[in-house]
Structures are given as structure tokens and as C-alpha cells.
C-alpha positions in Angstrom: -10.2 -7.3 10.6 -9.2 -4.2 12.4 -11.9 -2.3 14.3 -10.7 1.0 15.7 -13.8 1.3 17.9 -13.0 -2.0 19.7 -11.0 -0.7 22.7 -9.4 -4.1 23.4 -8.4 -4.6 19.8 -7.0 -1.1 19.4 -4.8 -1.4 22.5 -3.1 -4.4 21.0 -3.2 -3.5 17.3 0.5 -2.9 16.6 1.2 -6.1 14.8 -1.9 -5.9 12.7 -1.3 -2.3 11.8 2.3 -3.2 10.8 0.8 -5.9 8.6 -1.7 -3.5 7.0 1.2 -1.0 6.2 3.2 -3.8 4.6 0.3 -4.8 2.4 -0.3 -1.4 1.0 -1.1 2.3 1.6 -4.9 1.8 2.0 -6.8 -0.9 3.9 -10.5 -1.7 4.3 -11.3 -2.2 7.9 -14.5 -2.8 10.0 -17.6 -1.1 8.7 -16.2 -0.8 5.2 -14.1 2.2 6.4 -10.8 2.9 4.7 -7.7 3.2 6.7 -4.6 5.1 5.4 -1.7 3.0 6.7 1.3 5.2 6.2 2.1 8.6 7.8 3.0 10.5 4.7 -0.2 9.3 2.9 -2.3 10.1 5.9 -0.9 13.6 6.2 -1.6 14.2 2.5 -5.2 13.0 2.9 -5.7 15.3 5.9 -4.4 18.3 4.0 -6.5 17.6 0.9 -9.9 18.9 2.1 -11.2 19.2 -1.5 -10.5 15.5 -2.3 -11.3 13.9 1.0 -14.0 14.8 3.5 -15.5 13.6 6.7 -18.5 15.9 6.4 -20.8 13.0 7.1 -19.1 12.4 10.4 -17.5 9.4 12.0 -18.7 7.8 15.2 -18.5 4.5 16.9 -21.4 2.1 16.2 -24.1 2.7 18.8 -22.9 6.1 19.8 -25.5 8.7 20.4 -24.8 12.4 20.4 -27.0 15.2 21.7 -26.4 18.9 21.6 -25.2 20.5 24.8 -26.9 23.6 26.1 -25.4 26.7 24.6 -23.4 24.8 22.0 -23.3 26.3 18.5 -21.1 26.0 15.4 -20.3 29.7 15.8 -18.4 29.0 19.0 -14.6 29.8 18.8 -13.7 26.9 21.1 -13.0 23.7 19.1 -14.2 21.4 21.9 -17.7 22.8 21.6 -18.0 22.3 17.9 -18.8 18.6 18.1 -21.1 19.0 21.1 -20.8 15.3 22.1 -23.0 14.7 25.1 
């Protein structure tokens, strides 16, 4: 099963990703996540913010985030919006 958070696996994933694309437009991968396998479908999903959301966030298992000093959602710099520390 593909795990995008496994650096070793993701570096060598081309054959597996090709297989997932061949099997269908949507695949279940590690952590019961859904992986859109085809570019046109992925693009459509990313543009459909009413139908698809990542509002709950996505982070690698075991990751811990803490706010940076002076970080706020009102910032105009995109890099500060996540505030990963």
C-alpha cells in the first residue's frame, strides 16, 4: 500500500503510482486516505472547494505543529498561514 509519508517509498513510487492509475481514478492508500490518481481528476478536485475540503488538515503521522511567534491567519504571506514549527 502506498504511504506518501514514507520518504523511502515515495522516492521509488513510480511503478506503484502507474499501477494505481491503471486500476482507476481513485485509490485508497495508507491511513484510509484517498488518492486521486489522474491529473485531470486531481485538478478538478482541487478546483471544487465546495465538494472537497481539507479543512481538517493533513499531516504526517507523528507530526507536531506549534504556532510560531507572530503568526496569524490574517498574514498576507502564504508561508505563515500554516505556521509549522
